Every structure is written in C-alpha cells, then in structure tokens.
N, C-alpha and C positions, 0 to 999 in steps of 0.2 A: 152617625157623624162627630156629635161633641165628644162621646164616649172613647173613639177612636184618638179625639186629639189631647185629651186629659190622659190618656196613658200613654201619649209620645211625652206629654210635660214631665209627669212622671219617671218615667225613663231616663229624659235628660237630667231631671235632679240628681237622680240617683248617679247617675256617672260623675257628674260635678262633685259631689259626696266623696264618691270614691276617690276620686283624683286628688282631692285635699285633703283625705287623710293621706296617699302616699306622698306629695310635699311635703306632710307635713312628719313623716316618719323617714324620709330620706334624707332631709337636710336639719342638721343639728345647728341650731342659733346658739349654742351655750360658747360663754365666754372663756373659754381655757387659758388666757394668758399666756404667756410667753413662754421658750426653754432656750438656755444658755449654757455653753460651756467653755469655760476660762482656758486658753493655750499653756500646754504644762511640757517641761525640760525632761527628757529621758539620758539616763548616758547607758550606752553599750559594754556589757559584762557588769552592771550593776543592778543592784534591786528593782523592782518595777516600779513609777511613779505612780500617784496616785492622778487622778481627776476628778474634775465635781460637775455634777449637772446641780443647774438651779432653776426648778419651775417656781414661775412668776406665783400660779396657784399648785401648790405640791399635792391636792386634793385631787389634781386630774393627770398624776403623772400616768405615764403609758409603759409597755415593754417596748424596747428600744432594740432598733437593728444598724449596724456598722458597718461603712463601706472606707475599706484604708486598703492599703496597700502591703498584703501578708507577707510579701519578702520584707519589709524594714522594721514592722511593727510586731507585736503581739499584743490583742487587745482580751484583757480579763473581765468580758462584760459584768459577771454576778460580784466582780468585787468593785470592779472600776479602775483597774489599773493597768497602766500601760508599759511594755518593756520595748526598748531599741535595740534591733538583731542587728548582727555584723554585719555590715555594710563594704564588702571587698573594694579593694582600688581605689579607696580613699587615704590619701599620703595625707602625715602628718606636718604640721608645721613646726618646722624647731624651736620658734618662739615661743611657742604656747603652750600652757596645760590640759587643755582638750579642745579638740577641736571640729567643729561644726560639721556633722555628716550629710546634714539633710534637712529639710523643713517639710513634713509631710500632712496632709489632708485628711480629717478625719471625716464622715459627713454620718449622721444621727437622725434617725427619724423613726418615725411610728404613725397613728394613723392621724392623727391632728396637730403633731410636732414633726420641725425641721429644723438642725441646726449643724454649726460646725464648727472643728477646732482645728488648732495646728499641734502639730510634736515636733519639738526639734532637738533633733538624736544629736548626742557627741560622743564621740572618741576620747576618751584619757590619753594622757602621752604619761606612761607611769617612769618609764623612765627621765621624765623631765629633771633638771637640779633640782627642782623645789621636792620633790619626795626622798632625795637621799639629804636633804638639811639637817633629820633631825638626828645622824649620823654623827653629825661633826659639831651639832651645838656643843657639847659639852664631852668631848670625846674619852676628857681622864675621869669622870665621875657620872655620865648622865647613865651607862650602862648600870653600874653597882644602884643609881637611882630607881633606874626602873624596876629592876630587882625584887629592891626595898617597897615600892609600890604594890606589886605585882603579890609580895609577900601579905601585903596590907588586907589586900582584900580576900585573900585564901584565909586569912585567921580572922577577919572580922566583918568580910560581905557576906551577904546571903540575898541569894537570888532570891527574886519579888517582896524583898523585905525591903532593902538597902537601897538610902536615897543614896546615890552616887554624884559629886561635883567634878567635872572635867575640863579642861582648859587652857590658859596658858596663867600666865603670870599673876592672875587677879586671884587664883585659885592655888596658889603656892601656899602653901603652908609654912614651907623652910622660909622665904624670904618678908611677904606680904601680909595675906593673911595669915596671921601668925595667932590668932585667938580662934579658931575655925574650933576648934575641938571643944573649947571650953565656950562658944557660942552655942554648939549644938549639942551641950552635953543633957544626956538623957535621951537623945534621939540616936535612930539607928542610923547615922551619916558618915564618910566616909568622902575623902578628898583625896584624888590624881591629879592635882595640876599642876602642870609643867611650865615654868619660864621659857618665853622667849618661841613658845611651839604658836605654830598657824593650823588651818584645816589641813593642810598634805599632811601635816605629821600624825593627825589623829587619823588622818586615811591610816595608815600606815601603819598602829597600834589599835585598829580596829578590824582590820582585813590580814589574816591571817599569812596569804601569799603576799601579798605585796610586802609586809614584816619582812619574810623570809627574802624575798629579792632585794632589799633595801639594806638588811643586815650581811648578807651571803648566807644564809646559811649558817653563822657560827653562834659561838655561844652567847655572844650578844641579842639573838634573837630576841624579842621579847614581845608578841602578839598582847599586849597589856590590856586588850577588853577580848580577849579569845574565853569564851564560856561564862562572860558575863552579863547577867538580867537583871541588873536593878530593878526596884519599884519605880522609881523616880531617878530622871537626869538629868542635871544640872550643869549649862553648859556655857560659859564666857570663853567666846574665840572670833577672830576675824579683823581682831587689832593690827596682830601682827603682819596677815595679809598684806593691809593699807600701808603702814608706816613703816615695814623691815622689806620684806617684799616689793613694794613699790606695784601692785597690782590695781589694775584699774577699777573703777565701781562695776562694769560686768563682769569681769573673772572673778570677780570677789563673789559677786552676789551667785555666781555660778559653783564655786567652789564651796560657800557656804551650804547651799540646795543638794548637793551634792553629799557632803559629810553627811547630813543629816537624814537623807534619802538612805545612805550606807548603815549608818546605825539605826534606825528606826526597822530595817529589813532584818539585823543581826537581835534586835530587840524590840517586837512585835509588840509587846502587850508592857511596854515601860512608858510612861510619859513623859516628853523632855520639855523641859522650860531652857528657854535662850536666851538671854541680857544680849541687848542689840550693845554696838561699841560704844564705850563713853570717848567724851573729846580728849584729844592733848593738846598740851601746851608746847608741843615741840612741830616744827613745818604745821601750819595752822591751815595751810594751803590744802592741805587734804582733807578738811574735815568738811568738805563739800562733797568728797567720796562716797565719805562716812556717813552724812547723812542721806544720800541717795540711798546705800544700799539698806540705813536702818530702814528708810519708806519703806522699802519695797520687801524687805524681811520681814516685815511687819504683817503686808498685806499677806505673805507668801504662807505665815505661820497663823494669820485668823481663817488663812482658808481650810487649813487641816484641824483634827480633832485629835489627833496625838502631841501634837507640839503648841506650847504655848509663850508667846515673846513677851518679853518683859521690859519698860517702858523705864528703866531705872538710871538709863543714859539722858532721856531727856531732861530729868530733873538735876544732874552734877552741873558742875559750874567745875573753872579753874581752880575757885578757892578749895573747891572737895580734895583736892590731888594734891600729894606729897611733894615734896622739894623735888624730884625728876619729874614733873608736869605727865607723869603717866600712870603711876600705880596712886588707888584712892587712900588717904588718909585711914589711919587702923578707924576713927570716928563714923569713914563712911561707909563703912560694911555694912553700919545700920541699915543704911538705905536698902541694900542690897537684900536684907535677912527681912526687913518690913513688907517690899516689893513680892520678895516669893511667896508668903505666905497670902497678900494680898490677889496670887496670883491663883490661890486655893491649893497648894501643896498638900498633900496630907503624908508625913512620914510616917 
C-alpha cells in the first residue's frame, strides 16, 4: 500500500515539473521595449518617401509584416520607403500647390511588436502659377544666366567629387556672396545660386519633365540639375516662399520636404546640408511662420541620415543683415562657413 502511495506522489511531482517547464518555455517575460513609427508625407509621381522605425531596445528588432491599402500605397519593406500611388477622381484645388488625396494607415507587426503610422498623400498641382514664376523672374537675362551656370558645372563640376551650393540670393555670387570662390579657394566647390528663387523653382530645375513643361520645350529649357550628382549639396531656400509667395507654414513645410525628397531621389549618394531660414527685417509678422517651419524642418532632417540641418539662422540677428534687411552682410557669411564645417562636411 505504501509502495503504491509513494509511486502516486512521484507521478504527481513529475507531472507538476513538466507543466512548470512548459510554462517557462511558453511565456516570454523578456522586456523588449516598444516599437514606434512616425507619420510620413508622400507625393504622387515623386520619389518614395522614407519612414523610420524606432525600437526602444534595438537589440530586440524583429522581422515585420505590413498591412495597408495597396491601391493607395506601395511600401518597400527592405528599404523602408513608401510611395504614393495615383488616386483617380481626386479634384485639385485651384488655390493650392499640392492637395492632400488621403491619409492612409499602415499597421506594422511582428511576433512581439505592434505599431501603426499614417501616410499623408499629396498630388502636386504642377500647372500652379508658382511653377511658372522662374520663367518670369528675369525674362531678359535669366535664360542666359541659367546657361552660364549649366556651363559652369559642365566645365568645373565632377560627379561624386564636387560640393554644389544651390538656392536663392544668399548663394548668388553675382550680387551677395561675391567672395564665395575666394572663401572656398582650393576646394572643389561651385555655387549655382539664383536670386529670388523659391522651392518651386528648384523643383523645375531638378525635374526634366517639369522644366520642359514650364519652358515650353524652347531653347530656354535648361534643367540645371540634369545628370548632376555632387558629393555634397548645400542648400539655402524657403525664405522667398514665405516672404514673396506668402505661403503659410504648412505649405512652406510641405514644399521644402517635397523638394528635398526630389533631390535625394535624383542624387541618392549625395549628402545634403540645409540652412534654416534666416530672420528678415521686413514684415516681421512672418517671423512666426519662419520659426515654425525651421523647427519642424530641423526635426525632419534629424530623422534622416542623408540630410543635415544647419542652425546658422538661430545665431543671426538683424544686425547681421545688410541695409536691405534681407541678406547677410559680407562678414556674416563667416557664420555660414563655420557652421557648415561644424556640421561635418568634407570637401
């Protein structure tokens, strides 16, 4: 009787032990942290936009699956990019440069993680007046100057080796940064800055098809950045969006991010450096728009490896501007150069 009793107890102990082992193997108490993905903006007929996954504990990263509307979006999971697809039946507003065609949710999941983010899709109204402004900025001399700039790159530029400066009057060596080539003497640097330009103008100069549409396929059609792939691209742009085109913060932000997405798509191996908008002494009521856009562009750039935001604008005061209260004094450009090197550029 005792033998039977102890045999039963032993059996119970063995069963309990086996169940304890199953519980330990089946329940993972490891603290893996969280997975988050920020919302992203993408434009129809533009290069794909990047999205960024952030693991609180990267060592626990897992293979992910994505759920989304494949009629609206295409996600390249390996490269973590999302492309907005054509969305028929969406009417474009006559008053905006880009209309939002929809906000689409993407669910991300794995064995231990679950997250979601939204993709805001836009269609760009390329027949908007702002895309034709380049043609009328200086109709008498601009075509010849565009050709001069194109020839400058053809003569002195080297794909993969040259640092190229583009943007508005801050980088125009005819009128404002007149000491540019003296400042960068001994380096492989070229400036193609054009006074009065806004983001829309550089989209035209970067996009062959858009350039042809704007210039009507005439001899004046010069896509300035066609086949140009510099080592570094240094950009000062946006101030004319706010002060000349009177765009609000959201539109200015959208146009800046769209331009840089286009430039990166054309020059994927190029490191881009972007100067935030500097203060102006004219119509200081727009300073609030400038500050809002600068703060959001800084965050946007900081989330990407291929673009660096430069904070020169934060140290400038009206005393650093020349008499027009717009452009930097000659000596103020020293700040721009210093901050560019502090950002880690290698010529």
